[in-house]
N, C-alpha and C positions, 0 to 999 in steps of 0.2 A: 823165689821167695818174696812174699809181700812185706813191705816195710810199713812203718807207721804212716808216713807221708802218703803213700798210695792208698792205704786203708781209709784215712781221713778224706782224701780227695774223692774216693769212690763213694763213701757215705754221703758226702755233701752233694755229689752229682745225683745220687739216688733220691735224696730229699728234695732237691730242686725239681727233678723230673716228676715226682709224686705231686708236688705242689702245682706244677703246671698242667697236670692231667685234669680233664674235666671230671667233676663228681657225677656219678650216675645215680640219680634219684629214682625211687621206685615209680614206675608208671603203671597205672591201672589199665587193665584190658579195655580197649576202646568200647566194647559193648556195655561196660559199666559206667561210661561217661554220660552226663545228662543229655537227653535227646528228646525231641518232640516225637510222639508216637500216637497212633490211633488207639482208641479204647472204646469199650461199649458206650453207646450214646445215652443209655439210661442212667449212667453214673452221674452224681450231682457235682457240678463244678465247685471247687474248693475243698473237696474231700480228699483224703489220702487212703490209698489202697496198697497194702504190702503183701507180696507173694514171697514168703521166706524160702520156699524150695527153689524158686527161680533166682533168688537174691536180687529182687527189684522192688523199689518203692515207686508208686505212681502218684503224682499230684495232678488231679483232674483240673485242667485249666479252663476248659469249655466243653460243651457237649461233644463227645466223640474224640476229644483231644486231651492228651496228658503229657506231662514231662516225666520221663522215666529216669530214675537214678539207680545206680548199682549200690547194694548195701551188703554189709556183713550181718549175720543173724546169730541167734542163740544156738549153741550146740544141742544135740539130741537130749530131750528131757528138760531143757531150760528155756525153750522158746515160749513166747507169748502168742496167744491167738484170741480172736474175738474183737469186740467193738470197744473203743475208748474215745476220749475227747482230750485234746491238748488244753490243759487247764493252767499250765505254767510254762513260761519261756524264759530261758536265762542265757545271757552272754557270758562266756568264760566261767561256767558254773563250777562251784566247789563239788567235791565228791568224797563219798565214804562208801565202801562196799557194804552190802547187807550182811547181817549176822550169818545168814545161810552161806554166803560167799566165803566169809572168814572161816566158817566151820568146814566147808568143802575143800578149801585150799589154804591151810594155815601157812604154808611156805610162802605163798605169794602175798598174803594179806596179814601176815603176823604183826606188822607195826600198828595195825588197827585193833588188835585184840586187847580186851580189858581196858579200853580207854575211849575217850570221845574225840579223838583226833579226826579232823576233816581236812582233806587235801585241798589247798587253795586252788582257785582257777588259774589257768595259764597254759602255755604251750605243752607242758609236761603232764597235764591232767588227762586221765583216760577219757573224760567226757568231751575233750576237744574244745573247739571254739564256741559251740552253741549246743543247747539241749532243749528238747521239747518233751515235757513231762506228761505221760499218759495217765488219765484218771478214768475210773468207772464208777458211776453213781456217786460222784463227789469224793471218792477215795483214791488216794495215790496207789497205783499198781506197782510202783518201784521199777517200772519199765520206762525206757526213754528212747527217743530217736535223738542221736547225738553224734558229734564228730568223733574222731579217733586219732590216737597217736600211733596206730598200727595200720597204715594204709594197705598193707599186704593182706589184711583180713577182709577186704571188700571182695564179695563173690564167694565167701566161705561161711561155714557154720561153726563159729569158734567162740562166740561171746557167752556171757553169763545170762543171756536172754534179751538184752537190748538190741536195738537196730542201729548199727554203726554206718556212718557215711564219711566220706572224705570231708575235711574241714571246709574247703571251698564250696562243696555241694550242700552241706548242712547250713552254711551261712545263706546260700541262695534260697533254700527251702524256708528257713527261719524268716527271711524277709518277705516271703510270699504268704505265709499262713498266719491268721489271727488266732487269738485265744478262742476256744470253742470249736476249733476245726475237728470234724469227725475223722477218726482213723479206724480202718478195718484191717485186721491181720488175718489172713486166711491160712 
């Protein structure tokens, strides 16, 4: 029979063991880590090319060379395609879902319904550490290349249309691209 003293000792030992065990953070598949790759030589250095079906974003660094990043993309029917320009860049951006997102999933976005609440920037914000805002003909598309609080979404088609990157990766890209950078999503 277990007595109180043995129960407390066992509980304390279990707690100490759990505290000593290393935490296992999510690790992205190595193919989705940034890497130098060859790319068509006719692509213009400084442009971004995104291939959603492959879950890769390419930043063309020089003729024939690019940095390839793994990304998460929009689920079926919500993806962005076409040409755009990065017209706004923000560090630790604020966020509010679009009206369409609120209507599509009121359970997830109910706190935004019928108000003007905007989630402040910070580690818990779905846009993550950085956001690059995509515009067409001077108009906001409401699509972004941004960080994420869901690293397991890299390499998957799960977002509401934006291009997600790990925070470290989007910070690297953010530091490389100026305003006016052309983006093509195929």
